[in-house]
C-alpha positions in Angstrom: 49.1 87.2 78.2 46.5 85.0 76.4 47.6 81.9 78.4 47.3 83.9 81.7 43.8 85.0 80.8 42.8 81.4 79.8 44.1 80.0 83.1 42.2 82.6 85.1 39.0 81.7 83.1 39.4 78.0 83.9 39.6 78.8 87.6 36.4 80.9 87.4 34.5 78.2 85.6 35.7 75.5 88.0 34.3 77.5 90.9 30.7 77.4 89.4 28.7 74.4 90.7 27.5 72.1 88.0 23.7 71.8 87.6 22.1 69.5 85.2 18.5 69.1 84.2 16.7 66.1 85.4 13.0 65.3 84.8 12.3 65.1 88.6 9.1 67.2 88.4 6.2 65.9 86.4 4.3 68.4 84.3 6.2 71.4 85.5 4.6 73.7 83.0 1.0 72.5 83.8 0.4 71.4 80.2 -1.0 68.0 80.9 -4.3 66.9 82.6 -8.0 67.0 82.2 -8.5 70.7 81.3 -12.2 71.5 81.1 -13.1 75.1 80.6 -15.5 76.5 83.1 -18.7 78.1 81.8 -18.2 81.9 81.6 -14.4 81.6 82.1 -13.0 81.5 78.5 -9.7 79.6 78.6 -9.7 79.0 82.3 -11.0 76.5 85.0 -11.1 76.8 88.8 -9.5 73.9 90.7 -10.2 73.2 94.4 -8.2 71.7 97.2 -7.4 68.0 96.7 -7.9 68.3 92.9 -5.5 66.1 91.0 -6.8 66.8 87.4 -3.4 68.4 86.5 -1.0 65.5 85.9 1.4 65.1 88.8 0.0 67.9 90.9 -2.4 68.2 93.9 -4.1 71.5 94.7 -4.1 72.6 98.4 -5.0 75.4 100.7 -7.6 77.1 98.5 -8.8 77.3 94.9 -6.7 78.4 92.0 -7.2 79.0 88.2 -5.7 76.8 85.5 -5.4 79.0 82.4 -4.9 78.4 78.7 -3.1 81.1 76.6 -6.5 81.7 74.8 -8.3 83.5 77.6 -10.1 86.7 78.6 -7.4 87.9 80.9 -4.4 88.5 78.6 -2.5 85.9 80.6 0.3 84.2 78.6 2.3 81.3 79.9 6.0 81.6 80.3 6.5 78.1 79.1 4.0 76.2 76.9 0.4 77.2 76.6 -0.9 76.8 80.1 -0.1 78.4 83.5 -1.7 78.9 86.9 -3.2 81.9 88.8 -2.9 81.0 92.5 -5.5 83.7 93.5 -8.3 81.6 91.9 -11.5 83.4 92.6 -9.5 86.3 94.1 -10.4 85.5 97.7 -7.8 85.2 100.4 -6.4 82.6 101.3 -5.0 81.7 98.0 -4.2 78.3 96.5 -1.1 76.2 96.0 0.2 73.1 94.3 2.3 70.3 95.6 4.0 67.2 94.3 6.2 64.4 95.7 9.3 63.8 93.7 12.0 61.1 93.9 15.2 62.3 95.6 18.4 60.9 97.1 19.1 61.6 100.8 22.0 64.1 101.2 21.8 65.3 97.6 21.5 69.0 96.8 18.8 70.2 94.4 17.4 73.5 93.1 13.7 74.2 92.9 13.0 76.7 90.1 9.8 78.4 89.0 8.5 81.5 87.2 6.4 84.0 89.1 3.9 86.1 87.1 2.4 89.5 87.6 0.5 92.3 85.9 -0.1 95.8 87.3 -3.7 95.6 86.0 -4.5 92.7 88.3 -2.1 93.1 91.2 -3.9 96.2 92.5 -0.9 97.4 94.6 -0.1 94.0 95.9 3.1 92.3 94.6 2.7 88.6 93.6 4.2 86.5 96.4 4.8 82.7 96.6 6.0 80.5 99.5 8.2 77.8 98.0 9.0 74.8 100.2 11.0 71.6 99.8 12.0 69.1 102.5 12.0 71.6 105.4 13.5 74.4 103.4 11.2 77.3 102.6 11.4 80.9 101.5 9.0 83.6 100.2 9.6 85.1 96.8 8.0 88.3 95.4 8.5 90.9 92.7 6.8 94.1 91.7 5.6 94.1 88.1 6.5 97.3 86.2 4.0 97.3 83.4 0.3 96.8 82.6 1.1 93.6 80.7 2.0 90.0 81.6 5.5 89.8 83.2 7.4 86.7 84.5 10.4 86.4 86.8 12.4 83.3 87.5 13.3 82.3 91.1 15.2 79.4 92.7 15.2 77.7 96.1 18.2 75.5 96.9 17.6 72.5 99.2 19.1 69.3 100.4 17.0 66.1 100.4 16.8 64.1 103.6 15.0 61.0 102.2 14.2 59.1 99.0 11.1 61.3 98.4 10.5 65.0 98.8 7.3 67.0 98.9 7.7 70.2 96.8 5.0 72.9 97.3 4.3 76.4 96.0 1.6 78.5 97.7 0.3 81.9 96.9 0.8 84.2 99.9 0.1 87.7 98.7 -2.2 89.8 101.0 -4.4 90.9 98.1 -4.6 91.4 94.4 -6.2 89.4 91.7 -3.2 87.5 90.1 -0.3 85.4 91.2 1.1 83.6 88.1 3.0 80.4 88.4 4.7 78.4 85.6 7.8 76.5 84.5 8.4 74.6 87.8 11.5 72.4 87.9 13.8 70.6 90.2 17.4 70.1 89.1 20.1 68.0 90.9 23.3 69.9 91.7 26.0 67.6 90.4 29.0 67.0 92.7 30.7 64.7 90.2 32.9 66.5 87.6 31.4 66.1 84.2 33.8 65.5 81.2 34.1 69.3 80.3 34.9 70.0 84.0 37.6 67.4 84.0 39.2 69.0 81.0 39.1 72.4 82.7 40.7 70.8 85.8 43.5 69.3 83.7 44.1 72.7 82.0 44.2 74.3 85.4 46.9 71.9 86.6 48.9 72.7 83.4 48.6 76.4 84.2 49.9 75.8 87.8 52.8 73.8 86.4 53.7 76.4 83.8 53.5 79.1 86.4 55.9 77.2 88.7 58.3 76.6 85.9 58.3 80.3 84.9 59.0 81.4 88.5 62.0 79.0 88.7 63.3 80.2 85.3 63.1 83.8 86.4 64.9 83.0 89.7 
């Protein structure tokens, strides 16, 4: 009975694609760069299109706010001590960030990020982000349930078509005063079995052999 359960578990684990972390995105939590607090905006600064003061990132489409954990808005980063508010000065259209990363043509990746919301600031509009990478794009949204900072993680799978890929995240809500963004990453989906996977595969073959032997013995 225990052997049967272990064999079943090995089959389940082998069916899960291996994903391993790789530092493909620079400054994914927006910690690094020339952060200069704006007068009157304690713990925050507005950044405008074409700004590159956040290491690795370029702002596009409209302004956004770069926020430190010590601020007037009760905003707390999901990773580290800094995050973004893509609504910027709260005027539609909203801002976005983009970065070109090194990739391998034909390789599969997963773009991950945390989307933030707060009922006090969303004003009936759910935070929404358009994530894009190498021709693949999708909108992600969630409805915060409390009058405090909330974060939710989302992922966009994509396949690279060249040695470099432009990754972008754009605030696309129709209103509201807050679209939080933090903890951006791109991880490569590994098609090559890692050592633990190889062990599981060997154990799976053993299970198949044992099952075949048992069937012959019963016959």
